[in-house]
N, C-alpha and C positions, 0 to 999 in steps of 0.2 A: 315638032308637033307636040302640042299639049294634049294629054290624054287623062281622063279620069278612069280609074280602075277600081275594082273590088278585090280585096285581099283579106281573107279571114273575116269577112263580113263588114270590114271597115273600108270606106272609100278613101282613096288618095289620088293626088294629081301627079303627073309625070311629064317632064320635058325630055324628049329622047335625044340621043347622040345625033349630031348634025343639025339640030334645030337651034335657032337663035331668036331671042326676043329682045327688042330694044324698047324699054318701058317698064313700068312697075307692075308687080303681081301681088294680089292679096288673095289669101285662101283661108277658109274656115276649117280646113282639114290638113292632113299631112301632105308633103310634096317631096318628090325626088327629082333632082336636076342632074341630067347627064349631058345636056346641051349647054348653051351659053345664054346668060341673062346680063344685059347691060341696063341696069336700073335697080330699083329697090324691091325687096321681097319681104312681105309681111305674112307670117304663117301662124295661125292659131294653134297648130300642132307641132309635129316634128319635121324638120328640114333635113333631108339627106342629099349631099352633093357627092355624086359618084366620081370615080377617078378621072373621067373625061369632062366632068362638069366644071363650069367657070361662072362665077358671079362677080360682077364689077358694080358695086353699089353698097347700099346699107341693107342689112338683114336684121329683122326683128322676128323672133320665134320663141316657142316654149322650150324646145330641145333641139339640138342639132348634132349631126354626125358628118364631118367633113373629110372626104377622101380626095377631093379635087382642089381647085384653085379659087381663092377669094382675094379680092382687092377692094378693101373698104372697111366699113364698120360692122361689127357683129354684136348684137344685143340679144342674149339668150336668158330667159327668165329662170331656167333651171340648170340643165346639164349640157355642156358642149364637149364633144370628143373630136380631137384632131388626130386622125389616123396616120399611119406611117407614110402614105403617099400624098398627104395634104401639103399645100403651099398657101400660107396665109400672110397677107401684108395689110397692116392697118391696126384698128383698135378692137379689142375684145372686152366685153362686159358680160360676166356670167356668174351665176351662183357657184357652180362647180366647173372645173376644167380638167380634162384628161388629155395628155399629150403623149402619143406613142413615140418610141425611138424612130429617128429618121424623118419625123414631121418637121416642116420648116415653118417657123413663125417669126416674122419681123414686124415689130410694132409695140404697142402698149397693151397692158391687160389690167383690168380692175375686177376684183372678186367681190362678191356680196350681192346686194340688191341692185340690179342694173337699172331699175326705174327711178332711182333717186339721183 
């Protein structure tokens, strides 16, 4: 189920555990994914993928914190953090990248301006 919530005065979207979306998502605010998305995600803010979260597709966002599973292309304009529980397969384009010990990343990475 997709839910819009208020947190500290800012709205963000959430896909809860057990929910699955097949198709693309576009949001003008932050989004947290704890369910599964099979499709592209465009986020004007920060994308957070929880430990149980799965995205299979292309991601475009301002910032991202990944704790779950990604299979596809990740384009982050500013900062991408791969936490210890993350599993990423595919391409990464980001201005900055943080990879914690035990994070799994198989693919290619290009640093700098991802829009070029």
